[in-house]
N, C-alpha and C positions, 0 to 999 in steps of 0.2 A: 364303903362310901362310893356312891355312884357319881363320878366326875366324867362329864362328857366333853371331849375336845372336838371342835369342828371348825371349819373355815369361817372366818368373820363375815358378817353381812353388814350392810350400811345401817340396818336397823339396830345393830349392836352398839352404835355410837354412844348412846346414853349410858349403857352399862360399862363400856370401856372408860368413858369420862369419869364415872364413879370410882372405878379401880384406881385411876391415877390421881384422883382428888384426895385420896387417903394420905395422912401425914407420913407414914413409913414409906409408901410407894413414892411419894414426892422426894423424900430424903434419899432413897436408894436408887432412883432413876434420874435421868436428865430432864424429866418433865418439869414444867413450871407450875407453880400453884394456880389454883382456880381455872382449870381447863374448861373450855366451853364444849358443849355438845356439837355446836356448829363446826368447830375446829376439827373434831373427830370425824364428823360426817364428811368434811372436805378431804381429810386424809384418806378415808376409806373409799371415797369416790374417785380420787385421783391417784390410785395406787400405781406406782411405776412398774415397768416390766421387771421381773426377777424379784419382786417383793411379795411375800406370802404372809398372811396374817391369820392367826387362829385365836379363838377364845375357849376358855374352860368355863363350863356351866356346872353349877351344883344346885339341884332342886330348882332348875329353871332360871337361875340368876347368873349373870356373867360375873365370875369371880377372878378371872385371870386372862391375860393376853400375852401373846408372843408375836413379835414381828420378825420375820426372817428375811434377810436380804442376800440374794445370790448375786455376786459381782457379775456385771455385764461387760467388763473390760476384758479383752482377749487374753492378756497376760496374767490376769487374776481370776479367770472364770472358774478355777478350781477352789475358790474361797467363798465363804459366806460369813455373815455376822448376824447377830440377833439382839433384840431388846425384850426384856421379860418383866412383867408386873403382876403381882397378886394382891388382891384386896386385903387390907390389913386384918380384917376379921377372919380370914381363912388361911392364915399362915400355918405351916406344920401339918397340913392335911394332904400333902402329896400333889398339890396342884402344879407347882413348879416342875416337878418330875414329869407329870403327864404332858405338860406343854413342851418340855425339852425333848422328851422321847418322841413326840410327834415330828419335830423338825429334824432330829437326828435320823429318823427313819426316812424322811423326805430326802435329806442330804445323802445318806449312804446308799439307799436303794432306788432312788428315782432321778436324782440330779447329778450323781457321780461327783460329789463334792469331796475333796481331799482334806480341806482345812475349814474348821468352824472356829471363829474367834469372837471374843467379847472383851470389853473393858468393864471392870467391876471395881466399886469403891473398895479401897484396901482394908477398910474397917468393917466391911459387910461379911462377917464370918459365915452367916447362914447361906448366902449366895455362893461364896467360895466353896463351902462344903458340898453344895448341890452340884456345882460344876465339876469338882474333883470326883464326885461319885460317878460321873459320866465320862471320865477320862480327860478332862480339861486340866492343863497344867499352867502354872504361872510362868510366863516367859520374861517378864520384866515389870518394872514399876515406873510410872509416870508421876513425877513429883508435882504437886500443886496443879493438877490437870483439870480439876472441876471445882466449881464454886458452889458451896452449900451452907445454908444457915450462917451466912455472913463471913465465911472463911474458906480458904482454899484447902482442898483435900487431895490426897494422892489416889491414883487408881492402879490396878494391876492389869496388865495385858495377859489374858488367858486364851489358850487355844487347845483344840482337840484335833489330832491328825488321824485320819481314817486308818492309814496303814500301821499305826502304832496301837491299834485296839485289839 
């Protein structure tokens, strides 16, 4: 399978919008239903310092996205976090792995980041397994921390420490 990961362009807004418009992507991320292309264009145009965005393409179609945020605060400059989404029709094809490998390489080899962290829905077994595969560990649980499908759900705090790899 030929998955290409590359930096996001403003022209990718419609493709990213389509990724996060999928039912599973909405359920497992903090994105709201019915995203607009204009919202994504604005996000991509106004990218803050320290934020990196990549898309995964398969056969010329945007099928995944990862946003990686390197903390710009002096006392947490060794930390970063990310958000990841894969189009519902392309789960299980290694797209999440390719996107995660891209930002881990950026963190470890170019930005000297010690800690990468993420919050993940506690019932999202596929995402938890993906993050475990790359050395992320559950550090704690936040009860009733997100609202989804009309109810509160819990999330796990997960992190990967570079020196423990």
